[in-house]
C-alpha positions as CSV (number, residue, x, y, z in Angstrom):
1,X,-9.1,-31.9,72.7
2,X,-12.3,-32.4,74.7
3,X,-14.4,-35.5,74.1
4,X,-17.4,-34.1,75.9
5,X,-18.6,-30.5,76.4
6,X,-21.3,-28.8,78.4
7,X,-23.2,-25.5,77.8
8,X,-23.9,-23.0,80.5
9,X,-25.6,-19.6,80.4
10,X,-23.1,-16.9,81.2
11,X,-23.6,-13.1,81.8
12,X,-22.8,-12.3,78.1
13,X,-24.2,-15.3,76.4
14,X,-24.0,-19.1,76.2
15,X,-20.6,-20.6,77.2
16,X,-19.4,-24.0,76.0
17,X,-16.9,-25.6,78.3
18,X,-14.9,-28.9,78.3
19,X,-16.8,-31.3,80.5
20,X,-13.8,-31.8,82.8
21,X,-13.7,-28.1,83.5
22,X,-10.0,-27.7,82.5
23,X,-9.8,-24.5,80.5
24,X,-6.4,-23.2,79.1
25,X,-7.9,-20.4,77.0
26,X,-11.3,-18.9,76.2
27,X,-12.5,-18.0,72.7
28,X,-14.8,-15.0,72.5
29,X,-16.9,-16.0,69.5
30,X,-19.0,-13.3,67.7
31,X,-21.8,-14.6,65.5
32,X,-22.4,-13.0,62.1
33,X,-26.0,-11.9,62.1
34,X,-27.2,-8.9,64.2
35,X,-30.7,-10.5,64.1
36,X,-29.3,-13.2,66.4
37,X,-28.3,-10.6,69.0
38,X,-30.6,-12.0,71.6
39,X,-30.3,-15.6,70.6
40,X,-26.6,-16.6,69.9
41,X,-27.7,-20.2,70.8
42,X,-28.0,-20.6,67.0
43,X,-24.2,-20.7,66.8
44,X,-23.8,-23.3,69.5
45,X,-23.1,-26.2,67.1
46,X,-20.1,-24.3,65.9
47,X,-19.0,-23.5,69.4
48,X,-19.4,-27.0,70.6
49,X,-17.2,-28.4,67.8
50,X,-14.6,-25.7,68.4
51,X,-14.4,-26.7,72.1
52,X,-14.1,-30.3,71.2
53,X,-11.3,-29.6,68.8
54,X,-9.3,-27.3,71.0
55,X,-10.3,-27.9,74.6
56,X,-10.9,-24.2,75.0
57,X,-14.0,-22.6,76.4
58,X,-16.1,-20.7,73.9
59,X,-18.3,-17.7,74.9
60,X,-21.0,-16.9,72.3
61,X,-21.5,-13.2,73.0
62,X,-24.7,-11.3,72.6
63,X,-24.5,-7.8,71.1
64,X,-27.0,-5.1,70.0
65,X,-27.8,-4.7,66.3
66,X,-26.3,-1.2,65.9
67,X,-22.9,0.4,65.9
68,X,-21.3,1.5,68.2
69,X,-23.4,-0.2,70.9
70,X,-22.5,-3.6,69.4
71,X,-18.8,-2.9,69.8
72,X,-19.4,-1.8,73.4
73,X,-21.2,-5.1,74.1
74,X,-18.3,-7.1,72.6
75,X,-15.8,-5.0,74.6
76,X,-17.7,-5.8,77.9
77,X,-17.7,-9.5,77.0
78,X,-14.0,-9.3,76.3
79,X,-13.3,-7.8,79.7
80,X,-15.3,-10.6,81.3
81,X,-13.4,-13.3,79.4
82,X,-10.0,-11.6,79.9
83,X,-10.6,-11.6,83.7
84,X,-10.5,-15.4,83.6
85,X,-7.3,-15.8,81.7
86,X,-5.9,-15.9,78.1
87,X,-8.5,-15.1,75.4
88,X,-8.6,-15.5,71.6
89,X,-11.3,-13.8,69.5
90,X,-13.2,-15.2,66.5
91,X,-16.0,-13.8,64.4
92,X,-18.0,-14.5,61.3
93,X,-19.3,-11.8,58.8
94,X,-20.5,-8.9,61.0
95,X,-18.9,-10.7,63.9
96,X,-15.6,-10.6,62.0
97,X,-16.0,-6.8,61.7
98,X,-16.6,-6.6,65.5
99,X,-13.6,-8.8,66.2
100,X,-11.3,-6.7,64.1
101,X,-12.8,-3.5,65.6
102,X,-12.2,-4.9,69.1
103,X,-8.5,-5.5,68.2
104,X,-8.1,-1.9,67.1
105,X,-9.8,-0.6,70.2
106,X,-7.7,-2.6,72.5
107,X,-4.6,-1.7,70.7
108,X,-5.5,2.0,70.8
109,X,-6.2,1.8,74.5
110,X,-2.8,0.1,75.1
111,X,-4.7,-2.9,76.6
112,X,-3.5,-6.5,76.6
113,X,-4.3,-8.0,73.2
114,X,-5.9,-11.3,72.5
115,X,-3.6,-14.2,72.0
116,X,-4.8,-14.4,68.3
117,X,-7.9,-13.7,66.2
118,X,-9.8,-15.6,63.5
119,X,-12.0,-13.7,61.0
120,X,-14.4,-15.8,58.8
121,X,-15.8,-14.1,55.7
122,X,-15.7,-10.8,57.6
123,X,-17.3,-7.5,56.6
124,X,-14.4,-5.2,57.0
125,X,-15.3,-2.3,54.8
126,X,-18.8,-0.8,55.2
127,X,-18.3,1.5,52.2
128,X,-19.1,-1.6,50.3
129,X,-17.3,-0.6,47.1
130,X,-15.1,-3.6,46.7
131,X,-15.0,-5.1,43.1
132,X,-15.9,-8.6,44.5
133,X,-19.4,-7.3,45.4
134,X,-20.1,-7.1,41.7
135,X,-17.8,-9.7,40.3
136,X,-19.0,-12.5,42.6
137,X,-22.6,-11.5,43.0
138,X,-23.9,-14.3,40.7
139,X,-21.6,-16.9,42.2
140,X,-22.3,-16.2,45.9
141,X,-25.4,-18.1,47.1
142,X,-24.7,-17.3,50.8
143,X,-25.0,-13.5,50.7
144,X,-27.1,-11.2,48.5
145,X,-25.2,-8.0,47.8
146,X,-28.3,-5.8,47.8
147,X,-29.6,-7.2,51.1
148,X,-26.1,-6.8,52.5
149,X,-26.2,-3.1,51.6
150,X,-29.6,-2.7,53.4
151,X,-28.4,-4.4,56.5
152,X,-25.1,-2.6,56.6
153,X,-26.9,0.8,56.4
154,X,-29.1,-0.2,59.3
155,X,-26.2,-1.4,61.4
156,X,-23.9,1.7,60.7
157,X,-26.6,4.3,61.1
158,X,-25.2,7.8,61.0
159,X,-21.6,6.7,61.7
160,X,-19.1,7.5,58.8
161,X,-18.7,4.3,56.8
162,X,-14.9,4.8,56.9
163,X,-14.7,4.9,60.7
164,X,-11.9,2.4,61.5
165,X,-13.8,0.8,64.4
166,X,-16.7,0.2,62.0
167,X,-14.6,-0.6,58.9
168,X,-11.3,-1.9,60.2
169,X,-9.9,-2.1,56.7
170,X,-9.6,1.7,57.0
171,X,-7.7,1.5,60.3
172,X,-4.0,1.4,61.2
173,X,-3.3,-2.4,61.5
174,X,0.1,-2.2,63.2
175,X,0.5,-4.0,66.5
176,X,-2.3,-6.5,66.1
177,X,-2.0,-10.1,67.3
178,X,-1.6,-13.1,64.9
179,X,-4.6,-13.3,62.5
180,X,-6.2,-16.1,60.6
181,X,-8.7,-15.1,57.8
182,X,-11.0,-17.4,55.9
183,X,-13.0,-16.7,52.7
184,X,-14.4,-18.4,49.7
185,X,-13.1,-17.4,46.3
186,X,-16.7,-17.0,45.1
187,X,-18.0,-14.8,47.8
188,X,-19.0,-11.1,47.5
189,X,-16.9,-10.2,50.6
190,X,-13.7,-11.8,49.2
191,X,-11.9,-8.5,48.6
192,X,-12.4,-7.5,52.3
193,X,-10.4,-10.5,53.4
194,X,-7.7,-10.2,50.8
195,X,-7.2,-6.5,51.3
196,X,-7.1,-6.8,55.1
197,X,-4.7,-9.8,55.0
198,X,-2.4,-7.8,52.7
199,X,-2.5,-4.6,54.8
200,X,-2.0,-6.5,58.0
201,X,1.0,-8.4,56.6
202,X,2.5,-5.1,55.4
203,X,2.1,-3.8,58.9
204,X,4.2,-6.7,60.4
205,X,1.3,-8.8,61.6
206,X,1.5,-12.6,61.5
207,X,-1.2,-13.6,58.9
208,X,-2.6,-17.0,57.9
209,X,-5.0,-16.4,55.0
210,X,-7.1,-19.4,53.8
211,X,-9.0,-18.9,50.5
212,X,-11.3,-21.8,49.5
213,X,-12.6,-22.6,46.1
214,X,-16.2,-22.2,47.3
215,X,-18.5,-22.0,50.3
216,X,-18.9,-25.8,50.5
217,X,-15.1,-26.3,50.7
218,X,-14.9,-23.6,53.3
219,X,-17.6,-25.2,55.4
220,X,-15.8,-28.5,55.3
221,X,-12.3,-27.3,56.2
222,X,-12.6,-24.1,58.1
223,X,-13.3,-25.4,61.6
224,X,-10.3,-27.7,61.6
225,X,-8.0,-24.9,60.4
226,X,-9.4,-22.6,63.1
227,X,-8.8,-25.1,65.8
228,X,-5.2,-25.7,64.7
229,X,-4.5,-22.0,64.6
230,X,-6.1,-21.4,68.0
231,X,-4.1,-24.3,69.6
232,X,-0.9,-23.1,68.0
233,X,-1.2,-19.6,69.6
234,X,-2.5,-20.7,73.0
235,X,-0.1,-19.1,75.5
236,X,0.2,-22.2,77.7
237,X,1.3,-24.2,74.6
238,X,3.7,-21.6,73.5
239,X,5.4,-21.3,76.9
240,X,8.8,-22.8,76.8
241,X,8.7,-23.5,73.0
242,X,9.4,-20.3,71.1
243,X,8.2,-20.2,67.5
244,X,11.0,-20.2,65.0
């Protein structure tokens, strides 16, 4: 863990670093709102806490508000981080879609995968036909289903909604690194998380799915669970101690 952290401006967005400069792993963190594409500083409180809890550097990547340009931006940020050592990927909502799309793209290109990935309330199916979009519409105070449809259409543009790099739930999930997924049982995107976790597990992927009773409980417990997962799959900590 890091008691103190510092923030620097990197080539792909703000970077949060342990104050002592000792970095075992980098976390490429993808925020969840394309309107923040130019200002990922809004997610710095989350990034700071993640660095404090793990001792890992956290890069808050910028990306353009359209697909596939957003994925290209994230891929470039990945290459930058990967050039410095081991990398994990984490993303929230749209950032979760980009994180999962990045995993598929790296796998398809036979590139070295991240050490692990964390997806928080991710949008994984841009067809937006999951039952939870209707069943949880009244209970979810964090996402309005109709607004989500408008923003999803603007992000996807003319790309087929079932394209696996846009909607990773429709992709082949074999060969992905260990995954942790978080969702609230009351959210409209719940089915995206449940379906992806199930398909990934059936594909032989190590999956840790955390479903919370509501958004408040998720907010209280998610970061600590993320940090534990990221530390567990940090390559330097795994070296010499195989998982049983």
